[in-house]
Every structure is written in C-alpha cells, then in structure tokens.
C-alpha positions in Angstrom: 0.1 -0.3 0.0 3.1 2.6 0.9 4.0 1.3 -3.0 1.0 3.0 -3.8 0.7 6.2 -2.0 4.4 6.7 -3.8 3.4 6.3 -7.0 0.1 7.9 -6.8 1.8 11.1 -5.2 4.7 11.0 -8.5 1.7 10.9 -10.4 -0.4 13.6 -8.7 3.5 15.7 -8.2 3.9 15.4 -12.0 0.5 16.8 -12.7 0.6 19.8 -10.7 3.8 20.8 -11.7 2.5 20.4 -15.6 -0.4 22.2 -14.8 0.8 25.4 -13.2 3.8 25.1 -16.4 0.5 24.9 -18.7 -0.8 27.8 -17.2 2.0 30.2 -16.7 4.0 29.5 -19.9 1.5 28.0 -22.3 -0.5 30.7 -23.2 2.5 33.1 -22.9 4.4 30.4 -25.9 1.3 29.7 -27.8 0.6 33.6 -28.0 4.3 34.1 -29.3 3.9 31.5 -31.7 0.7 32.4 -33.3 1.6 36.0 -33.4 4.9 34.3 -35.7 3.4 31.7 -37.8 0.8 34.5 -38.9 3.8 37.2 -39.7 5.2 34.1 -41.7 2.0 33.8 -43.5 1.3 37.2 -44.0 4.8 37.6 -45.6 4.7 34.4 -47.7 1.5 35.7 -49.0 3.1 39.0 -49.9 6.3 38.0 -51.2 5.1 34.8 -53.1 1.4 34.9 -53.5 0.7 32.0 -51.6 -2.8 31.4 -50.0 -3.7 31.9 -46.5 -5.3 29.9 -44.2 -8.4 31.3 -42.7 -9.9 28.5 -41.5 -10.2 28.1 -37.6 -8.2 26.1 -35.8 -8.9 25.0 -31.4 -6.2 23.9 -29.4 -6.9 20.7 -27.4 -3.9 22.5 -24.9 -1.1 24.5 -24.8 1.3 21.9 -24.5 2.5 20.3 -28.3 2.4 16.7 -26.8 -0.5 16.9 -24.7 -1.9 18.3 -27.6 -1.1 16.0 -30.1 -2.0 12.9 -27.5 -5.4 14.4 -27.0 -6.1 14.9 -30.7 -5.4 11.1 -31.4 -8.4 10.2 -29.3 -11.8 9.7 -30.3 -13.8 11.0 -27.6 -11.9 14.4 -27.0 -13.6 16.3 -30.4 -17.2 15.7 -28.2 -15.7 17.3 -25.4 -13.8 19.9 -27.0 -17.7 20.5 -29.0 -19.0 20.7 -25.1 -16.3 23.5 -23.7 -17.3 25.6 -27.0 -20.7 25.6 -26.3 -20.3 26.5 -22.7 -17.4 29.4 -23.8 -15.0 27.8 -21.4 -11.5 29.6 -21.7 -9.7 26.7 -20.1 -8.7 23.7 -23.2 -9.0 20.5 -22.6 -5.9 19.7 -21.4 -6.0 21.9 -18.4 -9.2 20.5 -17.6 -7.7 17.2 -17.7 -4.5 17.7 -15.7 -7.4 19.5 -12.8 -9.2 16.0 -13.0 -6.6 13.7 -12.2 -4.5 15.9 -10.2 -8.2 16.4 -8.0 -8.7 13.0 -8.1 -5.3 11.7 -6.8 -5.3 14.2 -4.1 -8.3 12.9 -2.9 -7.9 9.4 -3.1 -4.3 10.4 -0.8 -7.0 12.7 1.7 -9.1 9.7 2.2 -6.9 6.6 2.3 -5.4 8.8 5.4 -9.0 8.9 6.9 -10.7 6.3 6.4 -11.2 2.1 5.3 -13.8 1.6 3.6 -13.2 0.9 0.4 -16.2 2.7 -0.8 -15.5 6.1 0.4 -11.9 5.2 -0.9 -12.8 5.6 -4.4 -16.1 6.9 -5.2 -14.9 10.5 -3.7 -11.8 10.9 -6.1 -14.0 9.8 -8.7 -16.5 12.0 -7.9 -14.3 14.5 -7.3 -12.5 13.7 -10.5 -15.2 14.0 -12.4 -16.5 17.3 -11.0 -14.3 19.8 -14.0 -16.7 17.8 -16.6 -19.8 18.4 -14.9 -19.0 22.3 -14.5 -18.9 22.1 -18.1 -21.6 20.3 -18.6 -23.6 22.5 -16.4 -22.1 25.6 -17.7 -23.1 24.1 -21.5 -27.2 23.2 -20.7 -27.3 26.6 -19.0 -26.2 28.3 -22.2 -27.9 26.5 -24.5 -31.2 26.8 -22.4 -30.9 30.5 -22.8 -30.6 30.2 -26.5 -33.2 27.9 -26.6 -35.4 30.8 -24.5 -34.2 33.5 -26.8 -35.2 31.2 -29.8 -38.8 32.2 -30.4 -38.4 35.8 -30.0 -35.6 35.9 -32.9 -37.6 33.8 -34.4 -40.1 36.4 -34.6 -37.7 39.2 -35.3 -36.5 37.1 -38.6 -40.2 36.5 -39.8 -40.9 40.4 -39.1 -37.9 41.6 -41.2 -38.8 38.9 -44.0 -42.5 40.8 -43.8 -41.1 43.9 -44.0 -39.2 43.2 -47.4 -36.0 42.4 -46.2 -33.4 39.7 -47.1 -33.3 36.6 -45.0 -29.8 37.6 -44.5 -30.6 41.0 -43.5 -33.1 39.5 -40.9 -30.1 37.2 -39.0 -28.1 40.6 -38.9 -30.8 42.1 -37.0 -30.2 39.4 -34.9 -26.8 38.9 -34.6 -27.1 42.6 -33.3 -30.1 43.2 -31.2 -29.4 40.1 -29.0 -27.0 38.9 -26.0 -25.1 35.7 -25.5 -25.5 33.0 -26.7 -27.8 33.7 -29.8 -26.0 37.1 -31.1 -23.2 35.8 -31.3 -23.7 32.3 -32.6 -25.7 33.8 -35.0 -23.2 36.5 -36.0 -20.7 33.6 -36.6 -22.6 31.7 -38.9 -23.4 35.4 -41.3 -19.2 36.0 -41.2 -19.3 32.3 -42.4 -21.4 33.1 -45.3 -18.9 36.6 -46.1 -16.1 34.3 -46.5 -17.9 32.6 -48.8 -19.6 29.3 -47.1 -22.8 28.7 -48.6 -25.7 28.9 -47.1 -27.5 25.5 -45.8 -23.4 25.0 -45.0 -23.1 27.9 -42.2 -26.6 26.9 -41.1 -25.4 23.5 -40.9 -22.5 24.6 -39.1 -25.1 26.5 -36.2 -27.1 23.5 -35.7 -23.4 21.6 -35.0 -22.4 24.5 -32.7 -25.9 24.8 -30.9 -27.5 22.0 -29.3 -31.0 23.2 -29.6 -33.5 20.7 -31.5 -35.7 23.7 -32.3 -33.2 25.2 -34.5 -32.7 22.5 -36.3 -36.3 22.8 -37.0 -36.1 26.1 -38.3 -32.9 25.6 -40.3 -34.7 22.4 -42.1 -37.6 24.4 -42.7 -35.3 27.2 -44.5 -33.0 24.7 -46.6 -36.3 23.3 -47.5 -37.9 26.8 -48.8 -34.7 27.9 -50.6 -35.2 24.6 -52.6 -38.8 24.3 -52.8 -40.1 28.1 -52.5 -42.8 29.0 -50.4 -43.6 31.8 -47.5 -40.5 32.1 -45.9 -42.3 34.3 -43.0 -44.9 32.0 -42.5 -42.8 29.3 -42.0 -40.8 31.1 -39.4 -44.0 32.6 -37.6 -45.4 29.1 -37.4 -42.1 27.7 -35.8 -41.8 30.3 -33.2 -45.8 29.9 -32.2 -44.8 26.0 -31.9 -42.1 26.9 -29.7 -43.6 28.4 -27.2 -47.1 26.0 -27.3 -43.8 23.4 -26.5 -42.7 25.7 -23.3 -46.1 26.3 -21.7 -46.6 22.1 -21.9 -42.8 22.1 -20.5 -44.0 23.8 -17.7 -47.1 22.6 -16.6 -44.8 18.9 -16.6 -42.3 20.3 -14.6 -45.2 21.5 -11.7 -47.2 18.6 -12.5 -43.6 16.2 -11.6 -42.2 19.0 -8.4 -44.0 16.4 -6.1 -41.6 13.2 -7.4 -39.1 15.9 -7.6 -39.6 16.8 -4.0 -39.8 13.4 -2.8 -36.9 12.2 -4.4 -34.8 14.4 -2.5 -36.2 14.3 1.2 -35.4 10.1 0.6 -32.0 11.1 -0.6 -31.3 13.6 2.5 -32.8 11.9 5.3 -30.9 9.1 5.7 -27.5 11.1 6.0 -29.6 13.4 8.1 -31.0 10.9 10.5 -27.3 9.5 10.8 -25.2 13.4 11.6 -28.3 13.4 14.3 -27.9 10.0 16.1 -23.8 10.8 15.7 -24.2 14.0 17.5 -26.9 12.1 20.6 -25.1 8.7 20.8 -21.5 8.2 19.1 -20.5 4.8 20.1 -23.5 3.5 18.4 -22.6 5.0 15.4 -19.3 3.9 15.2 -20.2 0.7 14.7 -20.8 1.6 10.9 -17.6 2.5 10.7 -14.9 1.3 13.0 -15.8 -2.1 12.7 -16.0 -4.7 9.2 -19.2 -5.6 9.2 -20.2 -2.4 9.6 -17.9 -0.5 6.5 -19.6 -3.4 4.6 -23.3 -2.8 5.5 -21.9 1.0 4.8 -21.2 0.5 1.4 -24.2 -1.9 0.0 -26.0 0.9 1.9 -24.4 4.2 0.0 -24.7 1.7 -3.5 -28.5 1.0 -3.3 -29.1 4.9 -2.7 -26.8 6.3 -5.6 -28.7 3.5 -7.5 -31.9 4.4 -6.4 -30.6 8.3 -6.7 -31.0 7.4 -10.6 -33.6 5.6 -10.7 -35.8 8.9 -9.5 -33.6 11.0 -11.8 -35.1 9.3 -14.6 -38.5 8.9 -13.4 -39.3 12.8 -12.7 -37.3 13.7 -16.2 -39.7 13.9 -18.4 -38.7 15.3 -21.7 -41.2 17.2 -23.9 
C-alpha cells in the first residue's frame, strides 16, 4: 500500500507541475507562436502570393505533446465541442489535468482518513468528474438561454421578411439586437457566409455548435424553402409559435412533477440527516458502522443502493417534452 501511495504521489506531483507550467507558460508561448505564424503567413503571401489559411482551429492544449495525444483520441472532439458550447476559456488539457490532480489528491486524503473501500473510491471519482460536470452544467445553462431566446429571434426574422428585407438581413438584426448566446452564434454564421461558405452549410454549422432541437427544425425548414419555395416568413412565424407552445407544455409538466422531485430529495437527504443527528446524540452507537468490518460492509452496500435509487428517481422525475 505504501508503494501505491508513493506512485500516486509522484503522479499527482507530475500532474501539478504540468498544470502549473501549462497555465504559466503555455498561453504566453502559444500567443508568441500564433503571432509568429501569422507574420510568416502574411510575409509569404506578400512575396510568393501563397494562400493564407483562414480556417478557425481550436487547440486541445497549449502543450504540444499533450495536444497531439488528445487529438489522437476519439472522445476529445465531443468534449472540445462541449467546451465551445459552454464558452469555457480553459483548454481540454487544463481540464483533464485538473481532473487527474483532484482525483489523486482526494484518494491520498481518503486513504489517510478511512479504510472503507467505497469511500476510498467514490469521492476521488466524483472529484475527478467535477470539472467535466461543471462544463456540462455551463453548457446546459447556455443552451437553455439560447432556446429561450430563439422564439423572439425567429419573430424578429419573420417581421424583417414581411417588411421586405432579405433573410441574411434578418439574421443580421438578430446578431445586432440579441445578447449572448444567440447574438454571437448568428454573427458567426453570418461571418461564415461572408467568407464564402454556402448558406445551407453555414446554417448546418450553427446546428453543430448549438445543441437545440428547435433550431434544427428552423434550419431544415429554411433549407427546404430555398429549394422548393414558399412563404418563409409564415414558416418562421409558425415555428416560433410552436416553440412557445412547447415551452408552455414543459412548464405544466414541470409543475406536475414537482412533488416527485421533492420526494426524491427528501429520500436522498433523510438517511444522512438522521445519521448525523444520531452520531451527535450517541457517537458510540454510530461508530459501529465505520469502526468495524461488518459496519463498513453495511455502509458500503447502503451507499451503493442509495446511488442506484437516486439514479432511478432522477430518471422517473425527468420528463422531456
């Protein structure tokens, strides 16, 4: 066991040093490299009339070898897209280093405090997943704001079309009038169109950047209208009305399921609350749970069953509309 602790200590120290170096010197070095590369491209274009690459690329890490290692993995593309959707400035490399460092540190602390196998494994895993959970929550919050802004943005586009403006001009009004996230996202789409990307491809890129099913309906309708014709203003107005009706239905469902969510929270918190109170009143009575092998086994089994019950209650009280 001492060998395991020593190995984990070395790994944690290595991750900590790499994280500090990544934060301290990585951005400065990356900035200097980008400036130098841009100057070199501009000089080459001026002297040799070469083409300058204007494609936007995202770095998975400011450390070159870590970027290459992460780029070779398949799951990193999905996680990098989540970082872009959440508008998190940290790279995936920083997030991964923070996860490994937090999990290793928590494992060492729990090994010094408890002998329970469940408590030795579950908290480090939870702390290691915490950075990714934080990104996921920020992503969901930003996508939720986009979805709430979408009906008003579609109404603005429909009014612009009825007033005789072009579709791109209606999107320009949305980009100018609306705040983050829908304003900047529509601005990126307009920039892609201005750089020469076809409108249908630019709208498809918008659906890739934004996880919103209602937006996909809008993009599909616009692309079909471009090929077959029709009243685009009426189509956009109907989509906005449909989204608002779905919001109303989702609100009714949330009200009806509020009792189930409250019951789930009570069932989850009640055992911990009762255990804490009993431990204050009679510590010797509760010490059998974490001071004896039999108690550790019962405590581990109870926590495992509570985790399964929490997942089941979460799925029962989550209703998608």
